[in-house]
C-alpha positions as CSV (number, residue, x, y, z in Angstrom):
1,M,0.0,0.0,0.0
2,K,2.8,2.3,0.9
3,K,4.5,1.5,-2.5
4,L,1.2,2.4,-4.3
5,T,0.9,5.7,-2.5
6,L,4.5,6.6,-3.2
7,L,4.0,5.7,-6.9
8,L,1.0,8.0,-7.1
9,L,2.8,10.8,-5.4
10,V,5.7,10.4,-7.9
11,V,3.3,10.5,-10.9
12,M,1.5,13.6,-9.5
13,V,4.8,15.5,-9.0
14,A,5.9,14.5,-12.5
15,S,2.6,15.7,-14.0
16,L,2.9,19.0,-12.1
17,F,6.4,19.4,-13.3
18,M,5.5,18.8,-16.9
19,M,2.6,21.2,-16.8
20,G,4.9,23.8,-15.3
21,C,7.3,23.3,-18.2
22,K,4.7,24.0,-20.9
23,E,4.9,27.4,-22.4
24,D,2.1,29.8,-21.6
25,P,-0.1,30.4,-24.6
26,V,1.0,33.5,-26.6
27,T,-1.6,36.3,-26.9
28,P,-1.3,38.0,-30.2
29,P,-0.8,41.8,-30.0
30,P,-3.8,43.9,-30.7
31,P,-4.1,45.2,-34.2
32,P,-2.8,48.8,-34.7
33,P,-5.6,51.4,-34.3
34,E,-7.3,52.3,-37.6
35,N,-6.0,55.6,-39.0
36,K,-8.9,58.0,-38.6
37,E,-7.1,61.3,-38.9
38,S,-8.8,62.3,-42.2
39,E,-12.2,61.5,-40.8
40,I,-11.6,63.4,-37.6
41,L,-10.3,66.4,-39.7
42,A,-13.3,66.4,-42.0
43,K,-15.8,66.3,-39.1
44,Y,-13.8,69.0,-37.2
45,V,-13.8,71.4,-40.1
46,E,-17.5,71.0,-40.7
47,A,-18.3,71.4,-37.0
48,K,-16.3,74.7,-36.8
49,G,-18.3,76.3,-39.6
50,D,-17.8,74.2,-42.8
51,Y,-16.1,77.1,-44.6
52,I,-16.2,75.5,-48.0
53,Y,-20.0,75.6,-48.1
54,T,-21.1,78.3,-45.6
55,A,-18.5,81.1,-46.0
56,A,-19.2,83.9,-48.4
57,S,-17.7,84.0,-51.9
58,F,-13.9,83.7,-51.7
59,V,-13.3,86.1,-54.7
60,M,-13.4,89.9,-54.9
61,T,-13.6,91.5,-58.3
62,A,-11.2,94.3,-59.2
63,A,-14.1,96.7,-59.4
64,A,-15.2,95.8,-55.9
65,Y,-11.6,96.1,-54.7
66,K,-11.2,99.5,-56.1
67,T,-14.4,100.7,-54.6
68,A,-13.5,99.4,-51.1
69,Y,-9.9,100.7,-51.4
70,L,-10.8,104.2,-52.4
71,A,-13.6,104.4,-49.8
72,D,-11.0,103.9,-47.0
73,T,-7.5,102.7,-47.8
74,T,-6.9,101.8,-44.1
75,K,-9.7,99.2,-44.2
76,V,-8.3,97.1,-47.0
77,Y,-5.2,95.0,-46.3
78,T,-3.6,93.7,-49.5
79,I,-1.2,90.7,-49.7
80,D,0.7,90.0,-52.9
81,I,2.1,86.4,-53.0
82,R,3.8,86.8,-56.4
83,A,7.6,86.4,-56.7
84,A,9.5,89.2,-55.1
85,A,10.9,90.5,-58.4
86,D,7.5,90.9,-59.9
87,Y,6.1,92.5,-56.8
88,N,9.0,95.0,-56.8
89,A,8.5,95.8,-60.5
90,K,4.9,96.8,-60.1
91,R,2.2,96.2,-57.5
92,L,-0.9,97.5,-55.9
93,K,-0.5,100.5,-53.7
94,G,-0.1,99.4,-50.1
95,A,0.3,95.7,-50.9
96,V,2.8,93.7,-48.8
97,N,4.8,90.8,-50.3
98,V,4.3,87.5,-48.5
99,T,5.3,84.0,-49.6
100,L,2.6,81.4,-49.8
101,A,4.4,79.4,-47.1
102,N,4.1,82.3,-44.7
103,L,0.5,83.3,-45.7
104,Y,-1.3,81.9,-42.6
105,T,1.4,83.1,-40.2
106,H,1.2,86.6,-41.6
107,I,-2.6,86.8,-41.5
108,K,-2.6,85.3,-38.0
109,G,-0.5,88.2,-36.9
110,L,-3.0,90.7,-38.1
111,N,-5.8,92.2,-36.0
112,L,-8.6,91.4,-38.4
113,A,-10.9,93.8,-36.5
114,N,-9.0,96.6,-38.1
115,Y,-9.9,95.6,-41.6
116,N,-13.0,95.1,-43.7
117,Q,-11.1,92.9,-46.2
118,V,-7.8,91.1,-46.4
119,V,-7.3,90.6,-50.1
120,V,-4.7,88.1,-51.5
121,T,-3.5,88.5,-55.0
122,C,-1.3,86.5,-57.3
123,Y,-0.9,86.3,-61.1
124,S,-4.1,84.6,-62.1
125,G,-6.2,84.1,-58.9
126,Q,-5.5,80.4,-58.7
127,T,-2.6,80.3,-56.3
128,S,-4.3,82.9,-54.1
129,A,-7.5,80.8,-54.1
130,F,-5.5,77.7,-53.0
131,G,-3.7,79.6,-50.2
132,L,-6.7,81.5,-48.8
133,S,-8.7,78.3,-48.7
134,L,-6.2,76.8,-46.2
135,V,-6.1,80.1,-44.3
136,R,-9.9,80.2,-44.1
137,A,-9.9,76.7,-42.7
138,M,-7.9,78.0,-39.8
139,M,-10.0,80.9,-39.0
140,P,-11.9,80.7,-35.6
141,T,-15.2,81.9,-37.1
142,I,-16.9,82.1,-40.5
143,A,-17.1,85.9,-40.1
144,E,-13.3,86.1,-39.9
145,A,-13.0,83.7,-42.9
146,N,-15.3,85.9,-44.9
147,K,-12.9,88.8,-44.6
148,I,-10.1,87.0,-46.4
149,L,-10.6,87.2,-50.2
150,S,-8.8,86.4,-53.4
151,L,-8.6,89.0,-56.1
152,K,-10.5,87.4,-59.0
153,W,-8.3,86.7,-62.0
154,G,-5.4,87.9,-59.9
155,M,-3.3,90.9,-61.1
156,S,-4.5,90.1,-64.6
157,S,-7.7,91.9,-63.8
158,I,-5.9,95.1,-62.9
159,D,-4.2,95.8,-66.1
160,S,-3.4,94.1,-69.4
161,S,0.4,94.2,-68.7
162,F,-0.2,91.6,-66.0
163,A,-2.5,89.5,-68.2
164,T,-0.2,89.1,-71.2
165,N,1.5,85.9,-70.0
166,Y,-1.4,84.6,-68.0
167,W,-5.1,84.9,-68.9
168,L,-4.6,86.5,-72.3
169,A,-2.3,83.6,-73.2
170,K,-4.2,80.8,-71.7
171,T,-7.8,81.0,-72.9
172,G,-8.6,78.8,-75.9
173,N,-10.7,76.2,-77.7
174,T,-8.4,73.2,-77.9
175,R,-11.1,70.8,-76.7
176,A,-14.2,72.4,-78.3
177,T,-14.9,69.3,-80.4
178,Q,-14.1,66.8,-77.6
179,F,-16.6,68.1,-75.0
180,I,-19.7,65.9,-75.0
181,D,-23.3,66.3,-73.8
182,T,-24.2,62.9,-72.3
183,D,-25.8,62.3,-69.0
184,P,-23.5,62.1,-66.0
185,P,-22.4,58.6,-64.9
186,A,-23.5,57.3,-61.5
187,K,-21.1,58.0,-58.7
188,P,-19.1,55.1,-57.2
189,A,-20.1,53.5,-53.9
190,K,-18.9,55.1,-50.8
191,G,-15.5,53.9,-49.5
192,A,-12.7,54.7,-47.2
193,M,-11.0,58.1,-46.7
194,P,-7.4,58.7,-47.4
195,V,-4.7,57.9,-44.7
196,I,-3.0,61.0,-43.4
197,T,-0.4,60.7,-40.6
198,T,0.4,63.8,-38.6
199,G,0.8,62.0,-35.3
200,K,-1.9,64.4,-33.8
201,T,-5.1,63.3,-32.2
202,T,-7.5,66.3,-32.1
203,G,-9.1,67.9,-35.1
204,A,-7.5,71.3,-34.3
205,E,-4.0,69.8,-34.1
206,I,-4.4,67.8,-37.3
207,L,-5.8,70.8,-39.1
208,E,-2.9,73.0,-38.1
209,A,-0.3,70.4,-39.0
210,R,-1.9,69.8,-42.4
211,V,-2.3,73.5,-43.3
212,N,1.3,74.2,-42.4
213,K,2.5,71.3,-44.6
214,L,0.4,72.2,-47.6
215,L,1.4,75.9,-47.5
216,T,5.0,74.9,-47.2
217,D,4.7,72.4,-50.0
218,G,3.3,75.1,-52.2
219,F,0.6,75.3,-55.0
220,N,1.6,71.9,-56.5
221,I,-1.8,70.5,-57.4
222,T,-2.2,71.7,-60.9
223,I,-2.6,69.7,-64.1
224,D,-3.0,71.2,-67.6
225,Q,-5.5,70.1,-70.2
226,A,-2.9,68.6,-72.5
227,T,-1.6,66.3,-69.7
228,L,-5.0,65.4,-68.6
229,Y,-6.2,64.4,-72.2
230,S,-3.1,62.3,-72.7
231,N,-4.6,59.7,-70.4
232,L,-8.1,60.6,-69.3
233,S,-8.8,57.1,-67.8
234,A,-5.9,57.4,-65.4
235,N,-7.8,60.1,-63.4
236,F,-11.1,60.4,-61.6
237,I,-12.4,63.6,-63.3
238,I,-14.9,65.9,-61.6
239,N,-17.0,68.5,-63.4
240,Y,-17.6,70.9,-60.5
241,W,-20.5,72.8,-62.1
242,P,-24.2,72.9,-61.4
243,L,-25.8,70.0,-63.2
244,A,-27.7,72.5,-65.5
245,Y,-24.4,73.2,-67.3
246,Y,-23.1,69.7,-67.5
247,K,-24.7,69.1,-70.9
248,D,-24.5,72.7,-72.2
249,P,-21.7,73.7,-72.8
250,G,-20.8,70.1,-72.1
251,H,-18.2,68.2,-70.2
252,I,-15.0,66.2,-70.5
253,D,-15.7,62.6,-71.6
254,G,-16.1,60.4,-68.5
255,A,-16.3,63.3,-66.0
256,Y,-18.6,62.9,-63.0
257,N,-20.8,65.7,-62.0
258,Y,-20.4,66.9,-58.4
259,D,-22.9,69.7,-58.3
260,P,-21.6,72.4,-55.8
261,V,-25.2,73.2,-54.9
262,S,-25.6,69.8,-53.4
263,K,-22.5,70.3,-51.1
264,P,-21.0,67.0,-52.2
265,F,-17.8,67.2,-50.2
266,K,-19.5,67.1,-46.8
267,Y,-18.6,64.0,-44.9
268,D,-22.2,62.7,-44.7
269,S,-22.8,63.6,-48.4
270,V,-20.8,61.9,-51.2
271,L,-17.3,62.8,-50.1
272,T,-16.2,59.2,-49.7
273,T,-17.2,58.3,-53.2
274,L,-13.9,59.9,-54.2
275,P,-11.3,57.3,-54.9
276,I,-8.1,57.0,-52.8
277,N,-6.2,54.9,-55.4
278,K,-6.0,57.4,-58.3
279,P,-5.8,61.2,-58.8
280,V,-8.9,63.2,-58.5
281,V,-9.0,66.0,-61.1
282,L,-11.3,68.9,-60.4
283,Y,-12.3,71.4,-63.1
284,C,-14.4,74.5,-63.0
285,Y,-14.7,77.5,-65.2
286,T,-11.5,79.3,-64.2
287,G,-9.3,77.1,-62.1
288,Q,-9.9,79.4,-59.2
289,T,-12.8,77.4,-57.6
290,S,-11.1,74.1,-58.3
291,A,-8.0,75.4,-56.6
292,Y,-10.0,76.6,-53.6
293,V,-12.0,73.4,-53.2
294,G,-9.0,71.3,-54.2
295,A,-7.0,72.7,-51.3
296,Y,-9.7,71.4,-48.9
297,L,-9.6,67.9,-50.5
298,K,-5.8,67.9,-50.4
299,L,-6.1,68.9,-46.7
300,L,-8.1,65.6,-46.2
301,G,-5.4,63.6,-47.9
302,Y,-6.9,63.1,-51.4
303,E,-4.5,63.0,-54.4
304,V,-6.2,66.0,-56.0
305,K,-5.4,68.0,-59.0
306,S,-6.9,71.3,-60.2
307,L,-7.2,71.8,-63.9
308,V,-5.3,75.0,-64.4
309,W,-7.2,77.8,-66.2
310,G,-10.3,75.6,-66.1
311,A,-12.8,75.5,-69.0
312,N,-11.5,78.8,-70.2
313,S,-8.5,77.0,-71.6
314,M,-10.6,74.4,-73.4
315,I,-13.9,75.7,-74.6
316,F,-13.8,79.4,-74.4
317,D,-16.0,80.1,-77.4
318,K,-18.6,77.4,-76.3
319,M,-19.0,79.2,-73.0
320,V,-19.4,82.5,-74.7
321,A,-22.0,81.0,-77.1
322,T,-24.0,78.9,-74.6
323,T,-27.7,79.7,-74.6
324,V,-28.3,78.5,-71.1
325,A,-29.7,81.7,-69.6
326,A,-28.1,81.4,-66.1
327,F,-24.7,80.3,-67.2
328,P,-22.2,82.5,-65.3
329,K,-20.6,84.5,-68.1
330,T,-18.7,86.5,-65.5
331,N,-16.5,83.4,-65.2
332,I,-15.3,83.8,-68.8
333,F,-12.1,85.8,-69.1
334,R,-13.4,88.3,-71.7
335,P,-10.6,91.0,-71.9
336,T,-12.9,93.9,-72.6
337,V,-14.9,93.1,-69.5
338,E,-12.4,91.6,-67.0
339,I,-9.3,93.7,-67.5
340,M,-10.1,97.0,-65.7
341,R,-7.0,99.1,-66.5
342,Y,-6.7,100.4,-63.0
343,T,-3.3,101.9,-63.4
344,D,-4.2,104.5,-60.8
345,L,-4.1,101.7,-58.2
346,L,-0.5,100.8,-59.0
347,R,2.9,101.9,-57.9
């Protein structure tokens, strides 16, 4: 009996020893958290005012600028973001020269209460539209965002000497026979948003990091019509016009219509129908709105391009000739109408 008890004891000790020698089961590490920075950013920008769709028009015509400036020169603050050499050669009276990279820092240092308008100008109105979109995103209130404006058509609207190498040289009809009048294709299904990695966690922190990066990187989102037409299918092309004009004066073959009136780039609208695996090319009438809205989409991480010079570079005469009554002819660069010859505003 004693031998049996001893044997059982030996077996139990051996079993316990063997169990102790087994490796503990390995718990796999948790998956990395899903990157949600772009989603956080989109929701934050909308919650703080949704400047893309609630702010007032981002452009100021040369005529409106002159009226405001002559009414009280102390109430209009003018920023010229052209190259220093061009600024030094000829500029608007009172304008200060600021680089695009420093645009937000400079405006942040102003007391906006002192001014009715802060007007940003460049060569064509496209770079300034891009820059002020990013600055408007940073403004604490929509009222402050509304004070920051882009001079429509840029310095080209002030005098023909500025327009010679810009709008006067860039309007044309190279795609007049290639624009079509079919119905718009259905938008893709909603999907994921782009991945952006700033290392920040709050909407405010992500926004500031992204704005600083995009301003530092510069206005690098343009594509010209020749490059676009060399491979249309490589891009997700967006006609950013009201649907009424999609068929007259027409559209780029294969372009989707994202009607600005429907506020398509809100998070809960059709924003996430945009692809994250190919370039998104926005085009409008002038390249100014596509630069403005493109800056916001770039902010969210989309690989976005703005079609430089817009439809003015492709179907100028078709826009002039369209019979759609409400078509915004003020977005056609007609020299006799849009070049104001305000040499009295220059120094």
